[in-house]
N, C-alpha and C positions, 0 to 999 in steps of 0.2 A: 893693222888696226882697222876696225870697222865700226862705224856708228850706226846703231839700230834703234828703232823706236821701242820704248818701254811703255807698257800699258798703264803703269801707275805713276811714273815720275818723269815723263817726257822722254828725253833721249839718253841712251846708255852707250858706252863705248866698250866694245869687245876687243881685247888685245890678246894675242896669242904669241908665245915664244916656243919655237920648235927646235929641237936638236935630235939626233938619232936616238938618244936615250932619255930625253926629258921633254915634257910638254907642260907649259904653264898657261892657263887661261884665266884672264881677269875680266870682270864685268864692273866697270866703274862709271860714275857720273861723267858726262861729256866734258864738264868743266875741269876735271881733275887731270893733271899731267902725269904721265907714266915715266918713272925714272928707269930708263932702259939699262944703264950700267948696273943698277941695283937688281934688275930682273935677271941680268946675266950672272950676277954674283949668286943669287938664289939658285939659279939653274946649276951653277958649278957646285954649290953646297949639296944639292940633291944628288948630283952625279957622284960626288965623293962619298955620300952616305950609301948609295947603291953599290959602288965598287967595294967599299969596306964590308957591307953586308954579304956580298957574294963571296968575299974572301973567308968569312966566318961560317959559311954554310955547313950544315950537318950532312951526313951521308945521304939522307933521303930528301933533303930540301931542294926545291926547284930554284933555279937562279932567278934573280930579279932582272927582267929584260929591260924595263924602263920605268920611269917615275912620271905620274900625271898629277898635276897640281891645279887647283882652281880656287877662286875666291874673289873678294871685292877689293883687295889691296895686297901689296907685297908683304905687309907686316904680319898678316895672318892668312895662311893658306890651308886648305885641306889637301893632303897628299895621299895618293893611293899608289902603292907599288903594283906593277903589272908583272906577273910571274911568267917565266918561260916554261918549257916542257919539263915536267918533273921526271925524276928517274923512274924506271920501270919498277913495278911492285916486285919485291924480292920473292923468290920461289920458296924460301924457307918460311913456314907458318909462324915461327917464333919471332920473326922480324916484321910481320905485318902490322903489329900495333905501332911500332915506331914510324913506319911508313905512313900509316893513317894519321898519326899525330902531326906529322909534317904537313899533310894536306889541310888539317884543321887550322894550324897556325897560319897557313897561306890564306885560307878563307877569311880568318879574322883580320889579318893585315890588309886584305883587299878592301875592307870597309873604310880604310883611310885613317889618318891621324892628323892632328893639328900641328902645323909648323909655324912657329912664331919667330920672326926675324926682326932685329932692330936696325 
């Protein structure tokens, strides 16, 4: 945890949780306590989602290497998957379109999605 000055509201607390495959970064008011067990639960949920997504990968999909999440509280985070190295482009021209669609899906997913946790 690190307390840093915020130009608009006084002090903010930056809290970061790291594991090999998950990173959660929170920016909260200094007066707000962080529920560390809940943060670990959220990280476990994201890891489960990453693992299941990798199990369902298509032939040309890149694996999800890790998940990055950020927000102002654990109840609502913006999550972005970070993809690993994609498979090589197939040499058969009729498979190029499927390979390109997989790259487009990864690009859209990298923009992030809202994760709402109770």
